[in-house]
mmCIF file of the N, C-alpha and C atoms, coordinates in Angstrom:
data_MODEL
# 
_entry.id   MODEL 
# 
loop_
_atom_site.group_PDB 
_atom_site.id 
_atom_site.type_symbol 
_atom_site.label_atom_id 
_atom_site.label_alt_id 
_atom_site.label_comp_id 
_atom_site.label_asym_id 
_atom_site.label_entity_id 
_atom_site.label_seq_id 
_atom_site.pdbx_PDB_ins_code 
_atom_site.Cartn_x 
_atom_site.Cartn_y 
_atom_site.Cartn_z 
_atom_site.occupancy 
_atom_site.B_iso_or_equiv 
_atom_site.pdbx_formal_charge 
_atom_site.auth_seq_id 
_atom_site.auth_comp_id 
_atom_site.auth_asym_id 
_atom_site.auth_atom_id 
_atom_site.pdbx_PDB_model_num 
ATOM 1   N N  . MET A 1 1  ? -17.484 -4.162  -0.956  1.00 0.00 ? 1  MET A N  1 
ATOM 2   C CA . MET A 1 1  ? -16.042 -3.861  -0.495  1.00 0.00 ? 1  MET A CA 1 
ATOM 3   C C  . MET A 1 1  ? -15.150 -4.181  -1.307  1.00 0.00 ? 1  MET A C  1 
ATOM 4   N N  . MET A 1 2  ? -13.762 -3.306  -1.454  1.00 0.00 ? 2  MET A N  1 
ATOM 5   C CA . MET A 1 2  ? -13.107 -3.971  -2.750  1.00 0.00 ? 2  MET A CA 1 
ATOM 6   C C  . MET A 1 2  ? -12.116 -4.478  -1.664  1.00 0.00 ? 2  MET A C  1 
ATOM 7   N N  . LYS A 1 3  ? -11.114 -5.626  -2.145  1.00 0.00 ? 3  LYS A N  1 
ATOM 8   C CA . LYS A 1 3  ? -10.311 -6.366  -1.603  1.00 0.00 ? 3  LYS A CA 1 
ATOM 9   C C  . LYS A 1 3  ? -8.926  -6.187  -2.087  1.00 0.00 ? 3  LYS A C  1 
ATOM 10  N N  . LEU A 1 4  ? -7.740  -5.385  -1.629  1.00 0.00 ? 4  LEU A N  1 
ATOM 11  C CA . LEU A 1 4  ? -6.804  -5.309  -2.192  1.00 0.00 ? 4  LEU A CA 1 
ATOM 12  C C  . LEU A 1 4  ? -5.536  -6.603  -1.777  1.00 0.00 ? 4  LEU A C  1 
ATOM 13  N N  . LYS A 1 5  ? -4.956  -6.879  -2.837  1.00 0.00 ? 5  LYS A N  1 
ATOM 14  C CA . LYS A 1 5  ? -4.052  -7.982  -2.315  1.00 0.00 ? 5  LYS A CA 1 
ATOM 15  C C  . LYS A 1 5  ? -2.577  -7.293  -2.332  1.00 0.00 ? 5  LYS A C  1 
ATOM 16  N N  . VAL A 1 6  ? -2.122  -8.026  -0.780  1.00 0.00 ? 6  VAL A N  1 
ATOM 17  C CA . VAL A 1 6  ? -0.631  -7.529  -0.559  1.00 0.00 ? 6  VAL A CA 1 
ATOM 18  C C  . VAL A 1 6  ? -0.069  -8.815  -0.519  1.00 0.00 ? 6  VAL A C  1 
ATOM 19  N N  . GLU A 1 7  ? 1.295   -8.864  -1.381  1.00 0.00 ? 7  GLU A N  1 
ATOM 20  C CA . GLU A 1 7  ? 2.133   -9.988  -1.144  1.00 0.00 ? 7  GLU A CA 1 
ATOM 21  C C  . GLU A 1 7  ? 3.119   -9.854  -0.278  1.00 0.00 ? 7  GLU A C  1 
ATOM 22  N N  . ILE A 1 8  ? 3.469   -10.852 0.871   1.00 0.00 ? 8  ILE A N  1 
ATOM 23  C CA . ILE A 1 8  ? 4.638   -10.735 1.684   1.00 0.00 ? 8  ILE A CA 1 
ATOM 24  C C  . ILE A 1 8  ? 5.185   -12.015 1.420   1.00 0.00 ? 8  ILE A C  1 
ATOM 25  N N  . PHE A 1 9  ? 6.511   -11.695 1.209   1.00 0.00 ? 9  PHE A N  1 
ATOM 26  C CA . PHE A 1 9  ? 7.302   -13.021 0.891   1.00 0.00 ? 9  PHE A CA 1 
ATOM 27  C C  . PHE A 1 9  ? 9.135   -12.921 1.511   1.00 0.00 ? 9  PHE A C  1 
ATOM 28  N N  . PRO A 1 10 ? 9.740   -13.895 2.037   1.00 0.00 ? 10 PRO A N  1 
ATOM 29  C CA . PRO A 1 10 ? 10.871  -13.633 2.246   1.00 0.00 ? 10 PRO A CA 1 
ATOM 30  C C  . PRO A 1 10 ? 11.827  -13.388 1.032   1.00 0.00 ? 10 PRO A C  1 
ATOM 31  N N  . ASP A 1 11 ? 13.198  -12.417 0.976   1.00 0.00 ? 11 ASP A N  1 
ATOM 32  C CA . ASP A 1 11 ? 13.982  -12.301 -0.034  1.00 0.00 ? 11 ASP A CA 1 
ATOM 33  C C  . ASP A 1 11 ? 14.805  -13.449 0.217   1.00 0.00 ? 11 ASP A C  1 
ATOM 34  N N  . THR A 1 12 ? 14.801  -14.091 -1.022  1.00 0.00 ? 12 THR A N  1 
ATOM 35  C CA . THR A 1 12 ? 15.545  -15.384 -1.036  1.00 0.00 ? 12 THR A CA 1 
ATOM 36  C C  . THR A 1 12 ? 17.221  -15.252 -0.900  1.00 0.00 ? 12 THR A C  1 
ATOM 37  N N  . GLY A 1 13 ? 17.616  -14.229 -1.367  1.00 0.00 ? 13 GLY A N  1 
ATOM 38  C CA . GLY A 1 13 ? 19.244  -13.865 -1.163  1.00 0.00 ? 13 GLY A CA 1 
ATOM 39  C C  . GLY A 1 13 ? 19.681  -13.237 0.355   1.00 0.00 ? 13 GLY A C  1 
ATOM 40  N N  . THR A 1 14 ? 18.908  -12.870 0.762   1.00 0.00 ? 14 THR A N  1 
ATOM 41  C CA . THR A 1 14 ? 18.879  -12.162 2.197   1.00 0.00 ? 14 THR A CA 1 
ATOM 42  C C  . THR A 1 14 ? 18.058  -12.925 3.389   1.00 0.00 ? 14 THR A C  1 
ATOM 43  N N  . ASP A 1 15 ? 18.461  -12.345 4.713   1.00 0.00 ? 15 ASP A N  1 
ATOM 44  C CA . ASP A 1 15 ? 17.235  -12.689 5.528   1.00 0.00 ? 15 ASP A CA 1 
ATOM 45  C C  . ASP A 1 15 ? 16.099  -11.525 5.978   1.00 0.00 ? 15 ASP A C  1 
ATOM 46  N N  . TYR A 1 16 ? 15.939  -10.803 4.690   1.00 0.00 ? 16 TYR A N  1 
ATOM 47  C CA . TYR A 1 16 ? 14.770  -9.919  5.016   1.00 0.00 ? 16 TYR A CA 1 
ATOM 48  C C  . TYR A 1 16 ? 13.554  -10.350 4.089   1.00 0.00 ? 16 TYR A C  1 
ATOM 49  N N  . TRP A 1 17 ? 12.390  -9.394  4.569   1.00 0.00 ? 17 TRP A N  1 
ATOM 50  C CA . TRP A 1 17 ? 11.240  -9.880  4.279   1.00 0.00 ? 17 TRP A CA 1 
ATOM 51  C C  . TRP A 1 17 ? 10.901  -8.419  2.949   1.00 0.00 ? 17 TRP A C  1 
ATOM 52  N N  . CYS A 1 18 ? 9.556   -8.957  2.122   1.00 0.00 ? 18 CYS A N  1 
ATOM 53  C CA . CYS A 1 18 ? 9.652   -7.975  1.151   1.00 0.00 ? 18 CYS A CA 1 
ATOM 54  C C  . CYS A 1 18 ? 7.989   -7.996  1.123   1.00 0.00 ? 18 CYS A C  1 
ATOM 55  N N  . TYR A 1 19 ? 7.339   -6.789  0.437   1.00 0.00 ? 19 TYR A N  1 
ATOM 56  C CA . TYR A 1 19 ? 5.768   -6.683  0.195   1.00 0.00 ? 19 TYR A CA 1 
ATOM 57  C C  . TYR A 1 19 ? 5.631   -6.237  -1.023  1.00 0.00 ? 19 TYR A C  1 
ATOM 58  N N  . ASP A 1 20 ? 4.524   -6.336  -1.764  1.00 0.00 ? 20 ASP A N  1 
ATOM 59  C CA . ASP A 1 20 ? 4.376   -6.140  -3.091  1.00 0.00 ? 20 ASP A CA 1 
ATOM 60  C C  . ASP A 1 20 ? 2.620   -5.546  -3.008  1.00 0.00 ? 20 ASP A C  1 
ATOM 61  N N  . VAL A 1 21 ? 2.302   -4.673  -3.455  1.00 0.00 ? 21 VAL A N  1 
ATOM 62  C CA . VAL A 1 21 ? 0.901   -4.180  -3.637  1.00 0.00 ? 21 VAL A CA 1 
ATOM 63  C C  . VAL A 1 21 ? 0.933   -4.151  -5.190  1.00 0.00 ? 21 VAL A C  1 
ATOM 64  N N  . PRO A 1 22 ? 0.543   -5.023  -5.941  1.00 0.00 ? 22 PRO A N  1 
ATOM 65  C CA . PRO A 1 22 ? 0.432   -4.594  -7.502  1.00 0.00 ? 22 PRO A CA 1 
ATOM 66  C C  . PRO A 1 22 ? -0.293  -3.448  -7.918  1.00 0.00 ? 22 PRO A C  1 
ATOM 67  N N  . ALA A 1 23 ? -1.531  -3.592  -7.421  1.00 0.00 ? 23 ALA A N  1 
ATOM 68  C CA . ALA A 1 23 ? -2.684  -2.493  -7.756  1.00 0.00 ? 23 ALA A CA 1 
ATOM 69  C C  . ALA A 1 23 ? -2.444  -1.181  -7.752  1.00 0.00 ? 23 ALA A C  1 
ATOM 70  N N  . LEU A 1 24 ? -1.375  -1.178  -6.606  1.00 0.00 ? 24 LEU A N  1 
ATOM 71  C CA . LEU A 1 24 ? -0.798  0.474   -6.411  1.00 0.00 ? 24 LEU A CA 1 
ATOM 72  C C  . LEU A 1 24 ? 0.722   0.573   -6.777  1.00 0.00 ? 24 LEU A C  1 
ATOM 73  N N  . ASN A 1 25 ? 1.247   -0.324  -7.310  1.00 0.00 ? 25 ASN A N  1 
ATOM 74  C CA . ASN A 1 25 ? 2.516   -0.257  -7.693  1.00 0.00 ? 25 ASN A CA 1 
ATOM 75  C C  . ASN A 1 25 ? 3.486   0.297   -6.506  1.00 0.00 ? 25 ASN A C  1 
ATOM 76  N N  . ILE A 1 26 ? 3.175   -0.391  -5.435  1.00 0.00 ? 26 ILE A N  1 
ATOM 77  C CA . ILE A 1 26 ? 3.878   -0.316  -4.132  1.00 0.00 ? 26 ILE A CA 1 
ATOM 78  C C  . ILE A 1 26 ? 5.048   -1.807  -4.105  1.00 0.00 ? 26 ILE A C  1 
ATOM 79  N N  . ILE A 1 27 ? 6.083   -1.824  -3.933  1.00 0.00 ? 27 ILE A N  1 
ATOM 80  C CA . ILE A 1 27 ? 7.223   -2.504  -3.716  1.00 0.00 ? 27 ILE A CA 1 
ATOM 81  C C  . ILE A 1 27 ? 7.808   -2.223  -2.528  1.00 0.00 ? 27 ILE A C  1 
ATOM 82  N N  . GLY A 1 28 ? 8.305   -3.087  -1.596  1.00 0.00 ? 28 GLY A N  1 
ATOM 83  C CA . GLY A 1 28 ? 9.044   -2.726  -0.209  1.00 0.00 ? 28 GLY A CA 1 
ATOM 84  C C  . GLY A 1 28 ? 10.056  -3.982  -0.183  1.00 0.00 ? 28 GLY A C  1 
ATOM 85  N N  . THR A 1 29 ? 11.165  -3.466  0.182   1.00 0.00 ? 29 THR A N  1 
ATOM 86  C CA . THR A 1 29 ? 12.024  -4.757  0.780   1.00 0.00 ? 29 THR A CA 1 
ATOM 87  C C  . THR A 1 29 ? 12.819  -4.246  1.893   1.00 0.00 ? 29 THR A C  1 
ATOM 88  N N  . GLY A 1 30 ? 13.792  -5.017  2.389   1.00 0.00 ? 30 GLY A N  1 
ATOM 89  C CA . GLY A 1 30 ? 14.668  -4.646  3.528   1.00 0.00 ? 30 GLY A CA 1 
ATOM 90  C C  . GLY A 1 30 ? 14.061  -4.913  5.230   1.00 0.00 ? 30 GLY A C  1 
ATOM 91  N N  . CYS A 1 31 ? 12.621  -5.338  5.251   1.00 0.00 ? 31 CYS A N  1 
ATOM 92  C CA . CYS A 1 31 ? 11.903  -5.497  6.212   1.00 0.00 ? 31 CYS A CA 1 
ATOM 93  C C  . CYS A 1 31 ? 12.592  -6.714  7.036   1.00 0.00 ? 31 CYS A C  1 
ATOM 94  N N  . LEU A 1 32 ? 12.891  -6.279  8.347   1.00 0.00 ? 32 LEU A N  1 
ATOM 95  C CA . LEU A 1 32 ? 13.516  -7.341  9.124   1.00 0.00 ? 32 LEU A CA 1 
ATOM 96  C C  . LEU A 1 32 ? 12.593  -8.682  9.582   1.00 0.00 ? 32 LEU A C  1 
ATOM 97  N N  . THR A 1 33 ? 11.423  -8.515  9.776   1.00 0.00 ? 33 THR A N  1 
ATOM 98  C CA . THR A 1 33 ? 10.411  -9.442  10.081  1.00 0.00 ? 33 THR A CA 1 
ATOM 99  C C  . THR A 1 33 ? 9.342   -9.737  8.983   1.00 0.00 ? 33 THR A C  1 
ATOM 100 N N  . ARG A 1 34 ? 8.425   -10.772 9.105   1.00 0.00 ? 34 ARG A N  1 
ATOM 101 C CA . ARG A 1 34 ? 7.337   -10.662 8.453   1.00 0.00 ? 34 ARG A CA 1 
ATOM 102 C C  . ARG A 1 34 ? 6.418   -9.483  8.844   1.00 0.00 ? 34 ARG A C  1 
ATOM 103 N N  . GLU A 1 35 ? 6.296   -9.435  10.253  1.00 0.00 ? 35 GLU A N  1 
ATOM 104 C CA . GLU A 1 35 ? 5.167   -8.445  10.924  1.00 0.00 ? 35 GLU A CA 1 
ATOM 105 C C  . GLU A 1 35 ? 5.703   -6.977  10.418  1.00 0.00 ? 35 GLU A C  1 
ATOM 106 N N  . ASP A 1 36 ? 7.030   -6.616  10.167  1.00 0.00 ? 36 ASP A N  1 
ATOM 107 C CA . ASP A 1 36 ? 7.471   -5.595  9.868   1.00 0.00 ? 36 ASP A CA 1 
ATOM 108 C C  . ASP A 1 36 ? 6.895   -5.342  8.373   1.00 0.00 ? 36 ASP A C  1 
ATOM 109 N N  . ALA A 1 37 ? 6.792   -6.069  7.583   1.00 0.00 ? 37 ALA A N  1 
ATOM 110 C CA . ALA A 1 37 ? 6.731   -6.144  6.000   1.00 0.00 ? 37 ALA A CA 1 
ATOM 111 C C  . ALA A 1 37 ? 5.196   -6.079  5.984   1.00 0.00 ? 37 ALA A C  1 
ATOM 112 N N  . GLU A 1 38 ? 4.447   -6.460  6.917   1.00 0.00 ? 38 GLU A N  1 
ATOM 113 C CA . GLU A 1 38 ? 2.982   -6.059  6.727   1.00 0.00 ? 38 GLU A CA 1 
ATOM 114 C C  . GLU A 1 38 ? 2.438   -4.697  7.376   1.00 0.00 ? 38 GLU A C  1 
ATOM 115 N N  . LYS A 1 39 ? 3.354   -4.502  8.398   1.00 0.00 ? 39 LYS A N  1 
ATOM 116 C CA . LYS A 1 39 ? 3.351   -2.725  8.931   1.00 0.00 ? 39 LYS A CA 1 
ATOM 117 C C  . LYS A 1 39 ? 3.748   -1.881  7.640   1.00 0.00 ? 39 LYS A C  1 
ATOM 118 N N  . TYR A 1 40 ? 4.762   -2.011  7.621   1.00 0.00 ? 40 TYR A N  1 
ATOM 119 C CA . TYR A 1 40 ? 5.253   -1.384  6.094   1.00 0.00 ? 40 TYR A CA 1 
ATOM 120 C C  . TYR A 1 40 ? 4.268   -1.231  5.022   1.00 0.00 ? 40 TYR A C  1 
ATOM 121 N N  . ALA A 1 41 ? 3.784   -2.373  4.698   1.00 0.00 ? 41 ALA A N  1 
ATOM 122 C CA . ALA A 1 41 ? 3.075   -2.487  3.458   1.00 0.00 ? 41 ALA A CA 1 
ATOM 123 C C  . ALA A 1 41 ? 1.691   -1.289  3.652   1.00 0.00 ? 41 ALA A C  1 
ATOM 124 N N  . LEU A 1 42 ? 1.016   -1.669  4.682   1.00 0.00 ? 42 LEU A N  1 
ATOM 125 C CA . LEU A 1 42 ? -0.218  -0.924  5.491   1.00 0.00 ? 42 LEU A CA 1 
ATOM 126 C C  . LEU A 1 42 ? 0.246   0.539   5.392   1.00 0.00 ? 42 LEU A C  1 
ATOM 127 N N  . GLU A 1 43 ? 1.614   0.933   5.733   1.00 0.00 ? 43 GLU A N  1 
ATOM 128 C CA . GLU A 1 43 ? 2.142   2.652   6.227   1.00 0.00 ? 43 GLU A CA 1 
ATOM 129 C C  . GLU A 1 43 ? 2.135   2.701   4.229   1.00 0.00 ? 43 GLU A C  1 
ATOM 130 N N  . ALA A 1 44 ? 2.520   2.171   3.728   1.00 0.00 ? 44 ALA A N  1 
ATOM 131 C CA . ALA A 1 44 ? 2.764   2.573   2.235   1.00 0.00 ? 44 ALA A CA 1 
ATOM 132 C C  . ALA A 1 44 ? 1.439   2.568   1.648   1.00 0.00 ? 44 ALA A C  1 
ATOM 133 N N  . ILE A 1 45 ? 0.631   1.880   1.763   1.00 0.00 ? 45 ILE A N  1 
ATOM 134 C CA . ILE A 1 45 ? -1.070  1.776   1.325   1.00 0.00 ? 45 ILE A CA 1 
ATOM 135 C C  . ILE A 1 45 ? -1.728  3.098   1.557   1.00 0.00 ? 45 ILE A C  1 
ATOM 136 N N  . GLU A 1 46 ? -1.548  3.370   2.738   1.00 0.00 ? 46 GLU A N  1 
ATOM 137 C CA . GLU A 1 46 ? -2.258  4.609   3.550   1.00 0.00 ? 46 GLU A CA 1 
ATOM 138 C C  . GLU A 1 46 ? -1.397  5.935   3.093   1.00 0.00 ? 46 GLU A C  1 
ATOM 139 N N  . PHE A 1 47 ? -0.129  6.116   2.718   1.00 0.00 ? 47 PHE A N  1 
ATOM 140 C CA . PHE A 1 47 ? 0.442   7.145   2.281   1.00 0.00 ? 47 PHE A CA 1 
ATOM 141 C C  . PHE A 1 47 ? -0.130  7.297   0.654   1.00 0.00 ? 47 PHE A C  1 
ATOM 142 N N  . VAL A 1 48 ? 0.265   6.213   -0.109  1.00 0.00 ? 48 VAL A N  1 
ATOM 143 C CA . VAL A 1 48 ? -0.446  6.482   -1.566  1.00 0.00 ? 48 VAL A CA 1 
ATOM 144 C C  . VAL A 1 48 ? -1.817  6.756   -1.564  1.00 0.00 ? 48 VAL A C  1 
ATOM 145 N N  . LEU A 1 49 ? -2.682  6.586   -0.771  1.00 0.00 ? 49 LEU A N  1 
ATOM 146 C CA . LEU A 1 49 ? -4.234  6.889   -0.850  1.00 0.00 ? 49 LEU A CA 1 
ATOM 147 C C  . LEU A 1 49 ? -4.406  8.141   -0.273  1.00 0.00 ? 49 LEU A C  1 
ATOM 148 N N  . GLU A 1 50 ? -3.695  8.730   0.714   1.00 0.00 ? 50 GLU A N  1 
ATOM 149 C CA . GLU A 1 50 ? -3.488  10.307  1.298   1.00 0.00 ? 50 GLU A CA 1 
ATOM 150 C C  . GLU A 1 50 ? -3.010  11.106  0.495   1.00 0.00 ? 50 GLU A C  1 
ATOM 151 N N  . ALA A 1 51 ? -2.150  10.670  -0.516  1.00 0.00 ? 51 ALA A N  1 
ATOM 152 C CA . ALA A 1 51 ? -1.013  11.512  -1.309  1.00 0.00 ? 51 ALA A CA 1 
ATOM 153 C C  . ALA A 1 51 ? -2.317  12.922  -1.960  1.00 0.00 ? 51 ALA A C  1 
ATOM 154 N N  . GLU A 1 52 ? -1.811  13.961  -1.808  1.00 0.00 ? 52 GLU A N  1 
ATOM 155 C CA . GLU A 1 52 ? -2.458  15.105  -2.608  1.00 0.00 ? 52 GLU A CA 1 
ATOM 156 C C  . GLU A 1 52 ? -2.228  15.149  -4.054  1.00 0.00 ? 52 GLU A C  1 
ATOM 157 N N  . ASP A 1 53 ? -2.789  15.112  -4.869  1.00 0.00 ? 53 ASP A N  1 
ATOM 158 C CA . ASP A 1 53 ? -2.910  15.279  -6.318  1.00 0.00 ? 53 ASP A CA 1 
ATOM 159 C C  . ASP A 1 53 ? -2.864  16.428  -6.706  1.00 0.00 ? 53 ASP A C  1 
ATOM 160 N N  . ASP A 1 54 ? -2.236  17.057  -7.715  1.00 0.00 ? 54 ASP A N  1 
ATOM 161 C CA . ASP A 1 54 ? -2.052  18.327  -8.444  1.00 0.00 ? 54 ASP A CA 1 
ATOM 162 C C  . ASP A 1 54 ? -3.637  19.049  -8.297  1.00 0.00 ? 54 ASP A C  1 
ATOM 163 N N  . ASP A 1 55 ? -3.794  20.093  -8.624  1.00 0.00 ? 55 ASP A N  1 
ATOM 164 C CA . ASP A 1 55 ? -5.242  20.697  -8.657  1.00 0.00 ? 55 ASP A CA 1 
ATOM 165 C C  . ASP A 1 55 ? -5.737  20.027  -9.861  1.00 0.00 ? 55 ASP A C  1 
ATOM 166 N N  . PRO A 1 56 ? -6.893  19.709  -9.828  1.00 0.00 ? 56 PRO A N  1 
ATOM 167 C CA . PRO A 1 56 ? -7.712  19.034  -10.748 1.00 0.00 ? 56 PRO A CA 1 
ATOM 168 C C  . PRO A 1 56 ? -7.892  20.446  -12.119 1.00 0.00 ? 56 PRO A C  1 
ATOM 169 N N  . PRO A 1 57 ? -8.226  19.673  -13.203 1.00 0.00 ? 57 PRO A N  1 
ATOM 170 C CA . PRO A 1 57 ? -8.193  20.396  -14.493 1.00 0.00 ? 57 PRO A CA 1 
ATOM 171 C C  . PRO A 1 57 ? -9.564  21.333  -14.314 1.00 0.00 ? 57 PRO A C  1 
ATOM 172 N N  . GLU A 1 58 ? -9.423  22.667  -15.020 1.00 0.00 ? 58 GLU A N  1 
ATOM 173 C CA . GLU A 1 58 ? -10.275 23.774  -14.600 1.00 0.00 ? 58 GLU A CA 1 
ATOM 174 C C  . GLU A 1 58 ? -11.841 23.010  -15.153 1.00 0.00 ? 58 GLU A C  1 
ATOM 175 N N  . GLY A 1 59 ? -12.782 23.195  -14.271 1.00 0.00 ? 59 GLY A N  1 
ATOM 176 C CA . GLY A 1 59 ? -14.012 22.549  -14.493 1.00 0.00 ? 59 GLY A CA 1 
ATOM 177 C C  . GLY A 1 59 ? -14.362 21.319  -13.977 1.00 0.00 ? 59 GLY A C  1 
ATOM 178 N N  . ALA A 1 60 ? -13.505 20.682  -13.508 1.00 0.00 ? 60 ALA A N  1 
ATOM 179 C CA . ALA A 1 60 ? -13.572 19.311  -12.999 1.00 0.00 ? 60 ALA A CA 1 
ATOM 180 C C  . ALA A 1 60 ? -14.097 19.316  -11.728 1.00 0.00 ? 60 ALA A C  1 
ATOM 181 N N  . GLU A 1 61 ? -15.169 18.224  -11.481 1.00 0.00 ? 61 GLU A N  1 
ATOM 182 C CA . GLU A 1 61 ? -16.100 18.302  -10.262 1.00 0.00 ? 61 GLU A CA 1 
ATOM 183 C C  . GLU A 1 61 ? -15.324 17.428  -9.562  1.00 0.00 ? 61 GLU A C  1 
ATOM 184 N N  . VAL A 1 62 ? -14.842 17.693  -8.558  1.00 0.00 ? 62 VAL A N  1 
ATOM 185 C CA . VAL A 1 62 ? -14.160 16.632  -7.145  1.00 0.00 ? 62 VAL A CA 1 
ATOM 186 C C  . VAL A 1 62 ? -15.048 15.899  -6.505  1.00 0.00 ? 62 VAL A C  1 
ATOM 187 N N  . LEU A 1 63 ? -14.796 14.749  -6.395  1.00 0.00 ? 63 LEU A N  1 
ATOM 188 C CA . LEU A 1 63 ? -15.537 13.840  -5.563  1.00 0.00 ? 63 LEU A CA 1 
ATOM 189 C C  . LEU A 1 63 ? -14.618 13.042  -4.450  1.00 0.00 ? 63 LEU A C  1 
ATOM 190 N N  . THR A 1 64 ? -14.895 12.992  -3.011  1.00 0.00 ? 64 THR A N  1 
ATOM 191 C CA . THR A 1 64 ? -14.285 12.275  -2.104  1.00 0.00 ? 64 THR A CA 1 
ATOM 192 C C  . THR A 1 64 ? -14.891 11.041  -1.758  1.00 0.00 ? 64 THR A C  1 
ATOM 193 N N  . TYR A 1 65 ? -13.900 10.085  -1.765  1.00 0.00 ? 65 TYR A N  1 
ATOM 194 C CA . TYR A 1 65 ? -14.714 8.868   -0.884  1.00 0.00 ? 65 TYR A CA 1 
ATOM 195 C C  . TYR A 1 65 ? -13.821 8.673   0.293   1.00 0.00 ? 65 TYR A C  1 
ATOM 196 N N  . GLU A 1 66 ? -14.738 8.153   1.149   1.00 0.00 ? 66 GLU A N  1 
ATOM 197 C CA . GLU A 1 66 ? -14.117 7.814   2.492   1.00 0.00 ? 66 GLU A CA 1 
ATOM 198 C C  . GLU A 1 66 ? -13.753 6.099   2.108   1.00 0.00 ? 66 GLU A C  1 
ATOM 199 N N  . VAL A 1 67 ? -12.362 5.963   2.752   1.00 0.00 ? 67 VAL A N  1 
ATOM 200 C CA . VAL A 1 67 ? -12.188 4.513   2.395   1.00 0.00 ? 67 VAL A CA 1 
ATOM 201 C C  . VAL A 1 67 ? -11.438 4.149   3.757   1.00 0.00 ? 67 VAL A C  1 
ATOM 202 N N  . GLN A 1 68 ? -11.686 3.076   4.040   1.00 0.00 ? 68 GLN A N  1 
ATOM 203 C CA . GLN A 1 68 ? -11.090 2.369   5.525   1.00 0.00 ? 68 GLN A CA 1 
ATOM 204 C C  . GLN A 1 68 ? -10.065 1.068   4.944   1.00 0.00 ? 68 GLN A C  1 
ATOM 205 N N  . ILE A 1 69 ? -9.219  0.993   5.590   1.00 0.00 ? 69 ILE A N  1 
ATOM 206 C CA . ILE A 1 69 ? -8.065  -0.015  5.671   1.00 0.00 ? 69 ILE A CA 1 
ATOM 207 C C  . ILE A 1 69 ? -8.119  -0.658  6.696   1.00 0.00 ? 69 ILE A C  1 
ATOM 208 N N  . ALA A 1 70 ? -8.277  -2.087  6.605   1.00 0.00 ? 70 ALA A N  1 
ATOM 209 C CA . ALA A 1 70 ? -8.468  -3.035  7.463   1.00 0.00 ? 70 ALA A CA 1 
ATOM 210 C C  . ALA A 1 70 ? -7.928  -4.593  6.755   1.00 0.00 ? 70 ALA A C  1 
ATOM 211 N N  . LYS A 1 71 ? -7.424  -5.401  7.707   1.00 0.00 ? 71 LYS A N  1 
ATOM 212 C CA . LYS A 1 71 ? -6.913  -6.504  7.420   1.00 0.00 ? 71 LYS A CA 1 
ATOM 213 C C  . LYS A 1 71 ? -7.912  -7.490  7.014   1.00 0.00 ? 71 LYS A C  1 
ATOM 214 N N  . ALA A 1 72 ? -8.384  -8.253  6.097   1.00 0.00 ? 72 ALA A N  1 
ATOM 215 C CA . ALA A 1 72 ? -9.331  -9.218  5.580   1.00 0.00 ? 72 ALA A CA 1 
ATOM 216 C C  . ALA A 1 72 ? -9.305  -10.213 6.564   1.00 0.00 ? 72 ALA A C  1 
ATOM 217 N N  . SER A 1 73 ? -10.254 -10.933 6.937   1.00 0.00 ? 73 SER A N  1 
ATOM 218 C CA . SER A 1 73 ? -10.315 -12.163 8.159   1.00 0.00 ? 73 SER A CA 1 
ATOM 219 C C  . SER A 1 73 ? -10.356 -13.210 7.135   1.00 0.00 ? 73 SER A C  1 
# 
């Protein structure tokens, strides 16, 4: 199983929370609470992983992987 690092941190200049998912180049800001930052980070990860890419190059074999997202303990 792969583990994906999500960084949750307060914005020092405001009262908001932020999140960063370095491996997927996701950065989010402006969350009212830490819990919101976690929720929006998960939604952003799911969005990126579900996004449909353009058609594959001609002759390419397309594989599909089942991925489950859950908070690690």
